[in-house]
Backbone bond lengths (Angstrom), bond angles and torsions (degrees), N, CA, C in turn:
res aa  C-N    CA-C-N  psi(-1)  N-CA   C-N-CA  omega(-1)  CA-C   N-CA-C  phi
1 X - - - 1.389 - - 1.548 107.44 -
2 X 1.337 117.80 134.55 1.416 118.08 -178.23 1.610 105.37 -134.27
3 X 1.303 114.48 122.90 1.482 118.66 177.70 1.520 109.47 -93.00
4 X 1.333 111.27 159.31 1.457 117.77 175.92 1.556 113.81 -109.10
5 X 1.417 109.29 -24.56 1.498 114.72 -175.00 1.566 102.13 -140.80
6 X 1.339 114.22 154.94 1.450 123.65 173.57 1.527 106.82 -90.93
7 X 1.353 115.48 128.20 1.492 121.12 -175.24 1.522 113.18 49.52
8 X 1.357 115.08 34.24 1.436 121.45 177.52 1.488 119.82 61.51
9 X 1.350 115.08 8.01 1.494 117.70 -177.98 1.517 113.93 -141.85
10 X 1.241 124.18 -26.82 1.493 128.17 -179.35 1.477 110.41 -97.92
11 X 1.279 115.18 148.02 1.523 120.41 173.24 1.495 107.28 -62.06
12 X 1.338 118.95 154.70 1.405 122.99 -179.54 1.556 114.44 -59.60
13 X 1.341 114.55 -36.21 1.356 122.85 -177.32 1.557 110.32 -59.45
14 X 1.266 117.50 -44.92 1.377 125.06 178.25 1.613 113.57 -70.80
15 X 1.314 113.08 -30.42 1.400 120.65 178.19 1.552 108.93 -70.13
16 X 1.387 114.38 -40.22 1.489 114.42 -176.10 1.583 108.57 -72.44
17 X 1.335 116.12 -33.73 1.475 120.70 173.64 1.519 110.64 -61.46
18 X 1.322 118.49 -40.39 1.436 124.37 176.03 1.541 112.38 -61.45
19 X 1.367 111.43 -45.23 1.464 119.12 179.99 1.571 109.74 -61.37
20 X 1.329 114.93 -45.06 1.500 116.99 179.46 1.486 112.87 -65.70
21 X 1.376 118.25 -40.82 1.441 118.27 179.37 1.598 112.75 -70.04
22 X 1.354 114.55 -39.88 1.537 116.92 -179.88 1.500 111.55 -63.63
23 X 1.294 116.29 -49.52 1.543 119.93 -179.72 1.494 113.37 -71.12
24 X 1.386 116.00 -37.10 1.428 118.39 175.84 1.506 113.78 -65.07
25 X 1.291 117.94 -43.34 1.516 117.75 179.75 1.518 113.60 -71.82
26 X 1.354 113.73 -31.05 1.456 120.36 175.80 1.581 111.19 -61.69
27 X 1.405 109.81 -52.18 1.484 118.04 175.84 1.455 113.79 -55.76
28 X 1.309 116.17 -47.52 1.518 122.54 174.83 1.511 114.32 -53.47
29 X 1.323 116.42 -44.53 1.474 120.87 -178.52 1.508 110.18 -69.41
30 X 1.346 117.87 -48.96 1.426 124.15 178.85 1.610 111.73 -59.76
31 X 1.304 115.37 -43.93 1.498 120.24 177.29 1.469 109.76 -65.32
32 X 1.365 121.25 -39.91 1.481 124.86 179.92 1.483 109.79 -66.05
33 X 1.304 121.09 -35.96 1.467 124.69 179.68 1.520 105.23 -69.94
34 X 1.289 118.49 -42.16 1.504 120.26 178.06 1.544 110.44 -60.39
35 X 1.350 117.86 -48.29 1.392 119.49 -179.42 1.562 113.07 -67.62
36 X 1.253 116.72 -31.31 1.505 124.39 172.54 1.608 107.45 -57.54
37 X 1.299 115.81 -47.65 1.443 118.60 -175.81 1.598 108.48 -66.43
38 X 1.320 113.50 -40.59 1.533 118.83 -176.97 1.582 105.60 -66.66
39 X 1.303 119.78 -43.92 1.476 120.09 -176.46 1.509 110.66 -68.64
40 X 1.344 119.28 -37.08 1.430 121.87 -179.61 1.498 110.28 -83.50
41 X 1.388 120.17 -23.20 1.361 128.28 177.12 1.599 106.33 66.61
42 X 1.315 114.34 37.08 1.443 119.54 176.32 1.602 106.00 -129.08
43 X 1.383 114.88 128.15 1.389 120.32 -173.64 1.520 109.28 -129.97
44 X 1.362 116.60 140.32 1.450 118.76 174.36 1.536 111.00 -60.91
45 X 1.337 113.81 155.93 1.506 117.16 -178.79 1.483 112.15 -57.63
46 X 1.345 115.94 -38.49 1.552 113.99 -172.72 1.570 108.89 -70.87
47 X 1.321 117.02 -26.02 1.488 116.58 178.29 1.550 110.81 -75.20
48 X 1.364 118.49 -34.81 1.354 122.15 175.85 1.519 110.25 -66.97
49 X 1.352 118.09 -41.91 1.432 123.56 179.60 1.599 111.18 -65.81
50 X 1.339 113.42 -35.11 1.523 112.16 179.00 1.462 110.85 -71.47
51 X 1.359 119.28 -34.34 1.493 117.70 -176.33 1.566 106.86 -102.88
52 X 1.342 122.54 36.79 1.371 123.50 -170.05 1.614 117.59 -63.09
53 X 1.346 112.85 -22.22 1.442 118.05 -176.16 1.575 109.29 -101.17
54 X 1.389 118.69 -2.03 1.415 122.53 -178.82 1.537 108.04 -126.83
55 X 1.386 111.25 170.16 1.500 118.08 175.54 1.493 106.98 -70.25
56 X 1.331 121.35 117.39 1.425 123.59 -178.88 1.463 115.28 -64.29
57 X 1.270 114.32 -39.84 1.517 119.68 177.34 1.537 113.15 -57.03
58 X 1.346 118.22 -46.87 1.395 125.02 -177.64 1.499 109.61 -69.33
59 X 1.311 119.02 -38.74 1.475 122.07 177.62 1.559 110.96 -66.40
60 X 1.272 117.88 -50.27 1.460 122.39 -177.34 1.527 111.02 -61.82
61 X 1.371 114.62 -40.09 1.456 115.76 174.90 1.501 117.16 -70.69
62 X 1.325 113.79 -26.80 1.514 118.09 171.84 1.511 115.12 -68.80
63 X 1.363 112.42 -42.81 1.483 118.25 176.55 1.444 110.52 -67.08
64 X 1.358 122.98 -38.48 1.407 124.51 -177.00 1.553 107.45 -67.05
65 X 1.306 118.93 -39.96 1.478 122.06 176.70 1.532 110.79 -63.71
66 X 1.244 118.49 -41.62 1.512 124.14 176.86 1.544 108.49 -60.06
67 X 1.322 116.12 -44.56 1.478 121.26 -179.32 1.603 109.89 -62.51
68 X 1.393 111.85 -38.33 1.486 110.23 179.33 1.430 115.40 -79.31
69 X 1.386 117.43 -24.22 1.462 117.78 170.17 1.591 109.45 -66.74
70 X 1.300 115.91 -42.75 1.464 117.13 176.00 1.517 113.86 -62.18
71 X 1.355 116.40 -31.18 1.455 120.71 177.27 1.596 107.06 -66.81
72 X 1.279 116.51 -42.32 1.521 116.96 173.53 1.470 113.40 -61.14
73 X 1.312 119.75 -42.11 1.474 124.90 172.66 1.543 109.37 -51.01
74 X 1.192 119.41 -49.07 1.485 125.20 -172.21 1.489 109.10 -71.47
75 X 1.343 119.79 -34.56 1.443 118.17 -177.27 1.536 106.26 -82.80
76 X 1.371 117.67 -26.25 1.489 116.46 171.38 1.500 109.86 -65.64
77 X 1.330 122.85 -26.78 1.388 124.61 179.88 1.552 106.50 -65.14
78 X 1.378 118.13 -44.44 1.409 118.65 174.91 1.466 116.00 -58.34
79 X 1.313 117.35 -43.52 1.477 121.90 173.62 1.541 111.38 -55.25
80 X 1.351 114.61 -39.57 1.412 117.22 -171.44 1.544 109.81 -74.39
81 X 1.275 116.00 -29.19 1.510 119.33 178.29 1.503 108.01 -71.36
82 X 1.312 123.41 -40.52 1.400 124.47 -179.87 1.531 113.17 -69.26
83 X 1.369 117.41 -30.60 1.493 119.32 -175.65 1.501 112.81 -113.77
84 X 1.350 115.57 13.40 1.518 124.80 175.19 1.586 111.48 51.22
85 X 1.337 110.44 56.62 1.550 118.43 -178.13 1.560 107.22 -100.55
86 X 1.278 117.04 95.31 1.441 120.40 177.58 1.523 115.53 -59.42
87 X 1.334 119.03 -40.40 1.314 122.92 -179.74 1.558 118.03 -58.50
88 X 1.389 110.88 -36.42 1.436 117.27 179.40 1.569 108.17 -74.36
89 X 1.360 114.25 -40.91 1.513 115.97 177.76 1.445 112.66 -62.04
90 X 1.344 116.78 -37.08 1.468 122.45 -178.46 1.541 108.44 -70.47
91 X 1.294 118.56 -36.33 1.444 122.74 178.96 1.587 108.95 -70.87
92 X 1.298 120.34 -38.29 1.471 124.05 170.88 1.493 108.88 -58.18
93 X 1.326 118.39 -46.46 1.483 118.98 -175.58 1.537 109.05 -64.66
94 X 1.363 117.68 -42.25 1.475 119.45 -179.18 1.479 111.46 -65.97
95 X 1.304 121.46 -42.63 1.450 123.31 176.58 1.505 111.83 -61.87
96 X 1.237 117.34 -44.32 1.494 121.39 -174.32 1.502 111.26 -78.27
97 X 1.361 121.44 -28.81 1.435 121.32 167.03 1.520 109.82 -55.71
98 X 1.329 115.88 -46.07 1.518 119.12 -176.18 1.551 104.72 -65.21
99 X 1.333 116.08 -48.27 1.522 113.99 -177.86 1.509 112.30 -58.88
100 X 1.402 116.26 -35.84 1.426 120.39 -179.28 1.606 108.26 -62.99
101 X 1.376 115.22 -42.17 1.463 115.38 -177.09 1.498 110.45 -74.62
102 X 1.306 125.61 -29.15 1.438 128.55 175.53 1.631 108.49 -71.51
103 X 1.304 115.72 -38.30 1.461 120.72 175.94 1.472 110.57 -58.60
104 X 1.424 114.68 -46.58 1.419 116.43 -178.52 1.508 113.11 -60.75
105 X 1.331 118.05 -30.78 1.381 122.58 178.04 1.503 113.60 -68.61
106 X 1.348 113.97 -35.55 1.500 116.73 -177.47 1.567 115.46 -100.72
107 X 1.344 110.61 15.33 1.549 114.85 176.76 1.525 110.40 -68.25
108 X 1.331 116.00 -20.36 1.485 118.61 178.25 1.534 112.28 -72.83
109 X 1.274 120.05 -13.84 1.448 122.76 -179.38 1.545 113.87 -90.26
110 X 1.400 114.01 -29.13 1.469 117.07 -178.23 1.585 108.20 -144.31
111 X 1.206 115.74 126.91 1.539 121.57 -177.58 1.575 108.01 -71.35
112 X 1.338 119.76 -25.85 1.462 116.09 178.27 1.495 114.39 -70.38
113 X 1.339 115.07 -12.29 1.494 116.27 177.86 1.500 110.53 -69.21
114 X 1.331 118.84 -21.94 1.469 122.56 178.41 1.596 108.84 -55.01
115 X 1.336 114.46 -43.01 1.430 118.18 -177.00 1.537 110.72 -66.02
116 X 1.350 116.65 -41.81 1.425 124.66 174.12 1.552 112.65 -55.68
117 X 1.299 110.97 -45.55 1.499 115.70 -177.16 1.499 110.32 -66.56
118 X 1.334 122.30 -44.13 1.489 127.19 179.01 1.602 103.64 -62.48
119 X 1.258 121.42 -48.28 1.467 122.10 -179.13 1.465 113.39 -61.16
120 X 1.394 118.21 -47.88 1.355 125.57 -177.01 1.516 109.97 -66.94
121 X 1.342 117.88 -38.27 1.436 122.64 -178.65 1.563 107.35 -65.16
122 X 1.293 120.82 -47.12 1.475 124.20 176.27 1.467 110.85 -60.26
123 X 1.287 117.07 -44.55 1.465 118.16 -177.79 1.539 113.14 -67.42
124 X 1.364 117.90 -34.60 1.412 119.56 173.72 1.522 112.93 -62.44
125 X 1.325 115.65 -34.04 1.490 116.36 175.33 1.514 112.05 -70.02
126 X 1.325 115.85 -36.81 1.528 117.99 179.44 1.465 109.29 -66.00
127 X 1.294 119.39 -50.76 1.447 123.20 -179.02 1.492 109.82 -61.11
128 X 1.310 123.33 -43.32 1.443 126.27 178.01 1.620 109.18 -58.66
129 X 1.304 113.00 -44.42 1.483 116.02 -178.34 1.595 107.83 -66.81
130 X 1.280 119.05 -38.25 1.457 119.80 177.20 1.513 109.02 -67.81
131 X 1.253 120.10 -37.70 1.447 126.82 178.23 1.610 109.06 -60.31
132 X 1.286 115.23 -47.05 1.473 122.91 176.64 1.487 112.35 -60.29
133 X 1.297 113.84 -43.77 1.563 118.03 176.77 1.455 113.81 -65.23
134 X 1.301 116.56 -41.24 1.499 120.41 -177.21 1.534 107.35 -71.83
135 X 1.319 117.64 -37.79 1.498 118.00 -179.19 1.625 107.71 -67.23
136 X 1.307 118.31 -40.65 1.469 120.44 -178.70 1.572 107.93 -64.53
137 X 1.256 115.22 -41.89 1.535 122.56 -179.31 1.535 109.63 -60.56
138 X 1.317 115.95 -40.59 1.485 122.56 -172.44 1.606 103.69 -77.41
139 X 1.292 121.30 -29.57 1.444 122.12 -176.24 1.515 110.23 -77.40
140 X 1.344 116.80 -34.47 1.505 121.68 -174.02 1.570 112.26 -55.05
141 X 1.359 118.37 -47.70 1.472 114.23 -177.69 1.553 113.33 -66.10
142 X 1.337 113.32 -34.60 1.455 116.47 -177.79 1.576 113.21 -69.98
143 X 1.379 110.66 -30.20 1.489 113.88 177.10 1.602 109.55 -70.33
144 X 1.320 117.86 -41.85 1.452 118.65 176.32 1.488 114.11 -63.07
145 X 1.355 116.92 -35.70 1.456 116.82 -178.16 1.532 108.20 -74.33
146 X 1.273 118.84 -28.87 1.480 118.88 178.09 1.563 108.41 -70.69
147 X 1.325 119.84 -36.88 1.448 124.94 177.72 1.510 109.07 -62.54
148 X 1.388 115.81 -48.50 1.440 119.20 -176.86 1.554 110.42 -66.53
149 X 1.337 118.25 -29.16 1.456 120.82 178.02 1.509 107.88 -69.74
150 X 1.319 115.95 -46.24 1.561 117.99 176.98 1.444 112.90 -62.83
151 X 1.286 118.01 -28.85 1.576 120.15 179.72 1.488 105.99 -71.54
152 X 1.304 116.06 -40.77 1.548 116.54 -176.57 1.592 110.86 -70.34
153 X 1.319 116.35 -35.50 1.440 119.34 -179.15 1.561 110.89 -70.89
154 X 1.298 120.14 -29.50 1.470 122.51 -177.81 1.465 109.90 -76.11
155 X 1.334 119.59 -21.71 1.462 122.17 179.02 1.447 113.67 -68.43
């Protein structure tokens, strides 16, 4: 599937920037809430119940760190859009395809994850479409330079 616009109205470039900002800020907020719980050493009952067989402090700090690493990944996506870095966009796609698959497995634990799966699935399609457009745009100049080189050698 290849999209031409983000939400049927914005160019894909702005859509990818929006994706990076939305997921980056969300992961920053969730990670900050986790670190706040760790620093204060106060956890809601549902968090303690979820990690009942493990040390809650270590688990929450681990998840908060993962969310901040994901935040970094999302902000790198924004950087990659501005500077046309295919490698970073490809890395973002790879990481978030894995997150998508892991979230599919855990959707049985929390019904709110269904919304994240739908949003992440659409965003993966948007970023992949932008990646394809950028890859095609970067290949076109090199193809014309190869043709001009072959024309010069045949003379």
